[in-house]
C-alpha positions in Angstrom: -4.8 5.7 -23.9 -3.0 3.5 -21.2 -5.1 0.6 -19.8 -4.5 0.2 -16.1 -5.6 -2.4 -13.8 -5.2 -2.5 -10.1 -4.9 -5.7 -7.8 -4.3 -6.8 -4.4 -7.0 -5.1 -2.6 -9.1 -6.9 0.2 -10.1 -6.8 3.7 -7.3 -6.7 6.6 -7.2 -6.0 10.2 -5.6 -2.7 11.6 -2.0 -3.0 11.8 -1.6 -5.5 8.9 -0.1 -4.9 5.6 -1.3 -5.1 1.8 0.7 -4.7 -1.4 -1.4 -3.2 -4.4 -0.3 -3.8 -7.9 -0.9 -1.8 -11.1 -0.1 -3.4 -14.5 -0.5 -0.9 -17.7 -0.9 -1.8 -21.4 -2.5 -0.1 -24.4 -1.7 0.5 -28.2 -0.4 4.0 -27.5 1.5 3.1 -24.6 5.0 4.0 -24.9 8.0 2.9 -22.9 6.9 2.0 -19.5 9.9 3.6 -18.0 9.0 7.0 -19.5 5.6 6.9 -17.6 5.1 8.3 -14.2 2.5 6.7 -12.0 0.4 7.8 -9.0 -1.8 6.2 -6.4 -5.0 8.0 -5.2 -7.8 6.9 -3.1 -11.5 7.5 -2.4 -13.2 6.7 0.8 -17.0 6.4 1.0 -18.5 10.0 0.8 -15.1 11.7 0.3 -13.3 13.1 -2.5 -10.5 11.5 -4.2 -7.2 12.2 -2.8 -3.4 11.8 -3.6 -1.6 9.0 -1.8 1.6 8.5 -3.6 3.6 8.7 -6.9 6.8 7.6 -8.4 8.6 9.4 -11.4 10.0 8.1 -14.8 13.2 6.4 -15.1 14.5 9.7 -16.2 13.4 11.3 -13.1 15.4 8.4 -11.1 12.4 7.0 -9.8 11.5 10.2 -7.9 8.7 9.4 -5.2 6.4 11.6 -3.5 3.8 10.6 -0.7 0.9 12.3 1.2 1.6 13.3 4.8 -0.7 10.7 6.2 1.2 7.7 4.7 4.6 8.7 4.9 6.6 6.1 6.9 3.8 3.6 6.2 3.4 3.3 2.5 6.1 2.7 -0.1 5.6 3.0 -3.9 7.8 1.2 -6.3 8.0 0.3 -9.8 9.5 -2.8 -11.8 10.2 -1.7 -15.3 11.1 -5.2 -16.5 7.8 -6.5 -15.3 6.0 -3.2 -16.0 4.3 -3.2 -12.7 3.9 -0.6 -10.1 3.3 -1.4 -6.5 2.0 0.2 -3.4 3.3 -1.4 -0.3 1.1 -0.5 2.6 2.3 -1.3 6.2 0.6 -0.7 9.4 -2.9 -0.1 8.0 -5.5 1.9 9.8 -9.2 1.9 9.6 -8.9 5.5 8.0 -7.1 3.9 5.1 -10.2 2.2 4.1 -11.0 3.4 0.5 -10.9 2.5 -3.1 -7.4 2.8 -4.4 -6.6 4.0 -7.9 -3.7 3.8 -10.0 -3.0 6.5 -12.6 -0.4 7.1 -15.4 1.1 10.4 -16.7 2.9 10.5 -20.1 2.9 14.3 -19.8 5.1 14.7 -16.5 8.4 13.0 -15.6 8.4 13.7 -11.8 6.3 12.2 -8.8 3.3 14.6 -9.6 0.5 14.5 -7.3 -2.5 16.5 -9.1 -5.2 14.6 -10.7 -5.2 16.7 -13.8 -1.4 15.6 -14.2 -2.5 12.3 -15.1 -3.9 11.0 -18.4 -5.1 7.5 -17.6 -6.9 5.6 -14.6 -7.6 2.3 -13.4 -11.2 1.0 -12.2 -9.9 0.9 -8.6 -9.4 -1.9 -6.0 -11.0 -1.8 -2.4 -9.2 -1.7 0.6 -10.9 -2.3 3.7 -9.3 -2.1 7.3 -11.2 -3.2 10.3 -10.5 -2.0 13.8 
């Protein structure tokens, strides 16, 4: 199983930016480039929802975004450093949530359903004040 660790969360004001990072490791972890990654979030009292995803190198790094973050968030990957990023700009109070990184070794594309992911990180808190 892949072990994922998120970092970069924090408290910011509305309109500011944050970049989340996700590092991956694990004995059964194959090529980083052959793993698709997703970002999900869960606000207080809410269910977990899809935010963004990036496909494997074979998919050409295909990306997918939830409508509510399009134009504000950017997902990217650095295969050499084996890190996945979520750049979040123009943050809004409604973006406040715990953000989770997830890895899929089953799918190559930028998939957005929870069941399509095999491994999950512990999450990092993002709080946006108004």
